[in-house]
Structures are given as C-alpha cells and as structure tokens.
C-alpha positions, 0 to 999 in steps of 0.5 A: 711621273705617277707613283707607279711609274716611279716604282716601276722605273726605279725597280727596273733599273735595280734588277737591270743593274743587278742590285737586285739579283736573279732569283731574289724574292720581292715582297710588295711590303719591302717595295712599298717601304723602299719607295714610300708607295702604296700598295696599288701602284706597287702591284701595277709596277709588278704586273708591268715588269712581269710582262717584261719577264723581269719579275714573276709570281712566287705564291703570294709574292714575287721573284726576280726572273732567273737568267735563262740560258734558253731564252737567250739562245731564243733571243738571239734568233729573234734579234738576227731576224729584226735587226738584219731586216732594220739594217736593210732599210738603213742601208736603202736610205739616201742620207745615211749620215745619222750612222756617224751619231751612232759611231760618235757614241762608240768613240765616247768610250775610253779606259776612263769610262765606267762599265755602266757607261760601256754597258749603256752604249753597247745596248743603245748601239743596236737600239739606234741602228734599228731607230735609223731604219725608220720603222717603229715596229722593228725599232720597238722589237730591238729595244725590247729584246736588248732590254731582256738581254740587259742583265746577262750582258751586265755580266759580259762586260767584265771581259775586256777582250769581249768588249774590245771585240764587240766594239770592233764589230760594231765599227765594221758594221757601221763602216758597211752601212755607211756605204749602203752595202746591205749584204755586207752590213747584214753579214756582219751583224749576223755574225756579231749577233751569233758570236755574242750569243755564243760567248754569253751562253758559254760564259754564263754556263761555265760560271753557273757555280760561281754566280750562284755563290753571288745569289744569282740564279741561272737556268738552262731552260 
C-alpha cells in the first residue's frame, strides 16, 4: 500500500467513524504529523476524499463535509432506483442460495455485538445484496451511496428500536428474494429505504442543536 493510500484509508475511517466530526477543520500539516506522511501523498489523499464528498476546501485548508439533510433525501431516491434494479436481477437468478450468506451476517449480531459491527453489517447488507445481482455498475453505485450515508447512519445506530426494525425489514427482504418474488422483495426494499430516510432525516433535524454541541455540523441544504 502506498503512503497516499494509507493516509486516505486512515482518514476515511476517522471521518466515517466520526472520530473527526462533520464540519471539523483539517490542515495538511496536522495530517502529515499524524500519519508521518509527506505533503504530496497527503494532498493526493485529500483530493481523493474530496471526490467522495467527505472533505472540502476551506481557503488554504480543508474541512470535513457537514452532514447534509438535503443530500440524504437525494441519496434515498438514488438508492431506491439502483437497489431495486439490482434486486430484480437477483430474484431472476436460478440459484439464489447466496442469500443465506447475507442472512448469516445478520444472525451474527446479538446483544454482545459492538455498535461498530452492527453499523458495518447494516451497510454490508445492502452492498452484498447488490453484489448478488452480478451487475458491477449497480454494485458500485450501492456501495458508493452507502459510503456517503455512513456518518449519518452512525448517529442512527444509537437507537435500539431503529436497529431492531431495520433487522426485521432486512430479513423480510431476504425471505422474498429467496423465493424469487421480485415484486414483493422490491416493495419491501422501497418501504425500508424510504422509512429509513424519513426516520434518519427527522432524527438528525430534531437533534441538530445537540449535534452542534458535540461539534458536528448538520445543514439543511
């Protein structure tokens, strides 16, 4: 792994894990010192993260992108289109046994599972379900959309009821996909995506003051 890739990976993990909060300022000098990297790979890493929407330029420095409620609304529309398309392809497969692997991922979470793992598996559910379609472009689209949602979903996993609801909806989607019932699977997936969006946007909008107190920037447009 090159120095640029190492810095990019570690910074991405810190941003998505909210170790560096939305709206927090970054300097190239701090990154160089933190990761023992030289200026050129640091700048290259920041440019890569900028293309993902995770950081933006702030004068001569950089800022971690705020959580954007309008973007969350737009991503949900995009996700519904690409994830439903991928699910239709999966339901048309003759062999849908790989659905069991995704269900085993859900089964691995219990009361002793760290929140970090619940978060990761919740993301992977959608990514791996898209991968089953065999369409690389749909898979990448879902993976990229889930990456952009990652920070906001970290804030959601604090809610036990929301987690239980999400897992129940995931299982219902898998059950319909296993039967090859594309219409029902797509309906359940659409309901899940729209419901998750509504709960997440409402929760973040209601908690903006508290999030600001923690140093997290949440904007509405």
